[in-house]
C-alpha positions in Angstrom: -12.7 1.4 14.4 -10.8 4.3 13.0 -12.7 4.2 9.7 -16.4 3.7 8.8 -17.9 3.8 5.3 -21.7 3.9 4.7 -23.8 4.1 1.6 -26.4 6.9 1.6 -29.1 8.1 -0.8 -29.0 11.5 -2.5 -31.5 12.8 0.1 -29.4 11.5 2.9 -26.3 13.1 1.5 -28.1 16.4 1.6 -28.9 15.8 5.3 -25.2 15.2 6.0 -24.2 18.4 4.2 -26.8 20.3 6.2 -25.8 18.7 9.5 -22.1 19.3 9.2 -22.3 22.6 7.2 -20.6 24.6 9.9 -17.6 22.3 9.9 -17.3 22.2 6.1 -13.8 22.2 4.6 -12.6 22.3 1.0 -11.4 19.0 -0.4 -10.9 18.9 -4.1 -10.0 15.2 -4.4 -11.6 13.2 -7.2 -15.2 12.3 -6.6 -15.6 14.4 -3.4 -18.9 16.3 -3.1 -18.6 17.4 0.5 -16.1 17.3 3.3 -16.1 18.3 7.0 -13.7 18.1 9.9 -14.8 17.7 13.5 -12.4 17.7 16.4 -11.9 14.0 16.3 -13.4 13.0 12.9 -13.0 13.8 9.2 -16.1 13.2 7.0 -15.9 12.9 3.3 -18.9 12.3 1.0 -18.5 11.0 -2.6 -20.5 11.2 -5.8 -21.0 7.4 -5.5 -23.1 8.0 -2.3 -20.4 6.6 0.0 -19.5 8.6 3.1 -16.2 8.0 4.8 -15.8 8.7 8.5 -12.2 8.8 9.7 -10.9 9.2 13.3 -11.7 8.5 16.8 -15.3 9.5 16.4 -15.9 7.7 13.2 -18.3 5.0 14.5 -20.2 7.6 16.6 -20.8 9.9 13.6 -21.5 7.0 11.2 -24.2 5.8 13.6 -26.0 9.1 13.3 -26.9 8.0 9.8 -27.3 4.3 10.3 -24.9 1.4 10.6 -22.9 0.1 7.7 -24.9 -3.1 7.8 -28.2 -1.3 7.5 -27.1 0.8 4.6 -24.9 -1.6 2.6 -25.4 -5.0 4.0 -21.7 -5.3 5.0 -19.3 -3.4 7.2 -16.5 -1.9 5.2 -12.8 -1.8 6.2 -12.7 -4.6 8.7 -9.1 -4.9 9.8 -6.9 -7.2 12.0 -4.0 -6.2 14.1 -3.3 -3.7 16.9 -6.0 -1.5 18.4 -5.2 2.0 17.1 -5.4 5.0 19.4 -8.3 7.5 19.2 -8.3 9.8 16.2 -5.4 7.9 14.7 -6.2 9.0 11.2 -5.4 12.6 12.3 -2.0 12.0 13.9 1.5 12.3 12.6 2.4 8.8 11.3 5.3 7.1 9.6 3.7 4.4 7.5 5.2 1.6 5.4 3.9 -0.8 2.7 5.2 -3.2 0.1 4.4 -4.6 -3.3 5.7 -7.1 -5.8 5.7 -10.2 -3.5 3.2 -12.0 -5.6 4.6 -11.1 -8.9 6.8 -13.6 -10.8 8.5 -10.9 -12.8 9.8 -7.7 -11.2 11.2 -6.8 -7.9 9.9 -6.5 -4.4 9.6 -2.8 -3.4 9.0 -1.3 0.0 8.3 2.3 0.8 8.0 4.2 4.0 6.5 7.7 4.2 6.0 10.2 7.0 2.9 12.3 6.9 2.8 14.9 9.8 -0.7 15.9 11.0 -0.5 19.3 9.4 0.0 17.7 5.9 -2.8 15.2 6.1 -5.3 17.5 4.3 -2.7 18.2 1.6 -2.1 14.5 1.0 -5.8 13.8 0.8 -6.2 16.8 -1.5 -3.6 15.1 -3.8 -6.0 12.2 -4.0 -4.2 9.7 -1.9 -6.2 6.7 -0.9 -5.9 2.9 -0.9 -3.8 2.1 -4.0 -6.2 -0.7 -4.9 -8.7 2.0 -5.7 -6.4 3.8 -8.1 -5.2 3.0 -11.5 -1.5 2.5 -12.3 -1.5 5.6 -14.6 -3.0 7.8 -11.9 -0.5 6.6 -9.3 2.3 7.4 -11.7 1.0 11.0 -12.0 0.6 11.4 -8.2 4.0 10.1 -7.2 6.1 13.2 -8.1 3.8 15.4 -5.9 4.1 13.0 -3.0 7.9 12.8 -3.3 8.0 16.6 -3.4 5.7 17.0 -0.4 6.8 14.2 2.0 9.8 12.6 3.5 10.1 9.0 2.2 12.3 6.0 1.5 11.9 3.5 -1.3 13.8 0.2 -1.4 13.9 -2.0 -4.5 15.1 -5.6 -4.2 16.0 -6.9 -7.6 15.3 -10.6 -8.3 18.9 -11.6 -8.7 19.5 -10.5 -5.0 16.1 -11.9 -4.1 16.9 -15.3 -5.5 20.3 -15.3 -3.8 18.9 -14.8 -0.3 15.9 -17.0 -0.9 18.2 -19.8 -1.8 20.0 -19.3 1.5 16.7 -20.1 3.3 15.3 -16.7 3.8 11.5 -16.7 3.7 9.6 -14.0 1.8 8.3 -12.9 5.2 11.9 -12.4 6.5 12.9 -10.5 3.4 9.9 -8.2 3.6 10.5 -7.5 7.3 14.1 -6.6 6.8 13.1 -4.2 4.0 10.4 -2.6 6.1 12.8 -2.1 9.0 15.4 -0.6 6.7 12.9 1.8 5.0 11.6 3.0 8.3 15.1 3.6 9.6 16.0 5.6 6.5 13.1 8.0 7.0 13.8 8.4 10.7 17.4 9.5 9.8 15.9 12.2 7.6 13.5 13.7 10.2 13.4 14.4 13.9 12.7 10.8 15.1 10.5 12.2 17.8 8.1 13.7 15.3 6.0 10.7 14.4 3.3 9.9 17.0 3.3 6.4 15.7 4.7 4.0 13.1 2.2 1.9 11.2 3.2 -1.1 9.2 0.8 -2.8 6.8 0.6 -6.1 8.5 2.0 -9.1 6.6 3.0 -11.0 9.7 2.1 -11.1 13.4 4.1 -8.8 15.6 6.2 -11.5 17.2 7.0 -13.1 13.9 8.0 -9.8 12.4 10.4 -8.9 15.1 11.8 -12.5 15.1 12.6 -12.0 11.4 14.8 -8.9 12.1 16.2 -9.9 15.5 19.8 -10.0 14.3 19.7 -6.4 12.8 21.9 -3.9 14.5 19.1 -1.3 14.7 15.5 -2.4 15.1 12.7 0.1 14.9 10.4 -0.8 17.8 9.1 2.3 19.5 5.5 3.2 18.9 5.3 0.6 16.1 1.8 -0.7 15.3 0.6 -3.3 12.8 -2.7 -3.6 11.0 -4.1 -5.2 7.9 -5.5 -2.8 5.3 -3.4 -0.1 6.9 -3.6 2.0 3.8 -7.2 2.6 4.8 -6.3 3.7 8.3 -3.8 6.4 7.7 -2.7 8.3 4.6 0.9 7.7 5.4 0.5 4.0 4.5 -1.6 4.9 1.5 1.1 7.2 0.3 3.8 4.6 0.9 1.7 2.1 -1.0 1.5 4.4 -4.0 5.3 5.1 -4.0 6.1 1.4 -3.7 3.7 0.6 -6.5 5.1 3.2 -8.8 8.7 2.1 -8.1 7.6 -1.4 -9.0 6.0 -0.2 -12.3 9.1 1.7 -13.3 11.2 -1.4 -12.7 8.8 -3.4 -14.8 9.1 -0.9 -17.6 12.9 -1.4 -17.5 12.6 -5.2 -17.6 10.2 -5.1 -20.5 12.6 -3.0 -22.5 15.4 -5.4 -21.5 13.4 -8.5 -22.4 12.0 -7.0 -25.6 8.5 -7.9 -24.6 5.8 -6.3 -22.4 6.1 -8.2 -19.1 2.8 -8.9 -17.4 2.2 -8.5 -13.7 1.0 -11.2 -11.3 1.6 -14.9 -11.6 -1.2 -16.2 -13.8 -1.3 -18.2 -17.1 -0.4 -15.1 -19.2 2.8 -14.8 -17.1 3.7 -18.4 -17.9 3.3 -17.8 -21.6 5.5 -14.7 -21.6 8.1 -16.4 -19.4 8.2 -19.3 -21.9 8.7 -16.9 -24.8 11.6 -15.1 -22.9 13.1 -18.5 -22.0 13.2 -19.6 -25.7 14.5 -16.2 -26.9 17.1 -15.4 -24.2 17.7 -18.6 -22.2 17.2 -19.8 -18.6 19.9 -17.6 -17.0 18.2 -14.4 -18.3 14.8 -15.5 -17.2 16.0 -16.3 -13.7 17.6 -12.9 -13.5 14.3 -11.1 -13.8 12.0 -13.5 -12.0 11.5 -15.1 -8.6 12.9 -18.5 -9.4 11.2 -20.5 -6.7 7.7 -19.6 -8.0 5.8 -22.4 -9.7 5.8 -20.3 -12.8 9.4 -21.3 -13.5 8.4 -25.0 -14.0 5.3 -24.1 -16.0 7.2 -21.8 -18.3 9.8 -24.6 -18.9 7.0 -27.0 -19.8 5.4 -24.6 -22.3 8.8 -23.8 -23.8 9.6 -27.6 -24.3 6.3 -28.2 -26.0 6.8 -25.2 -28.3 10.3 -26.3 -29.1 9.3 -29.8 -29.9 6.4 -28.6 -32.0 
């Protein structure tokens, strides 16, 4: 694996600091108490007691201090997809990720981001990690620095367009694949296309299915493309892309809230149904459709709630 995380005691953390003292580097990311960089492995210890090993030698170094099962009871960061090359976390990678697929309101957004090897430390210094470990407010603050430091592309598919192509029979997987291919293509036109050692896509479909979705495209990005689940944990390029995609989604949600005159919730739960019903009663079905993914079950639920309120 390219990543290993183990939980250590305070005494064990001191042993780690002593052992890797000669390879120590400065890393002022939130929560970091110690960082070191070996030829094939980056080591980061956090206040929580977690120690992250990244790179080709991650498993070897983690085993010096005990296996993940011995320390935490579970192994962290299990992924599915392609087998990644040695020291992958330290390579120049163009990564892509998406958000908004499971949200009734708001658009789908896809971002691709190129992080060359010589900028990995900078991006980690900026606090980039799995967006699921970051708050929305923190990601909003980080995004400008990422945009200033990296070459990227962000695509936003509004729900009116989404509903149009979905009605034509396009699956969400096909829509997502087309957006990823386009975002990657955009970044490659801005940089020397030979610079990325690899391209890593956060896997939402098997390789064959992904390429089948985009088989009619004039230009298909294929060379050195790898797929993995939880890819944001495997390389900072995908983590950065995840943050940029999320912030773009949040900014669009802000606009929709202002347009609708009510704070629009994320996701697709009961609260979403209630707000959708409120918007339906206030602004009508056409307006609601224009800001939602119409085929979601939330549409019917909102209509049911609206009818009950109207009759009451």
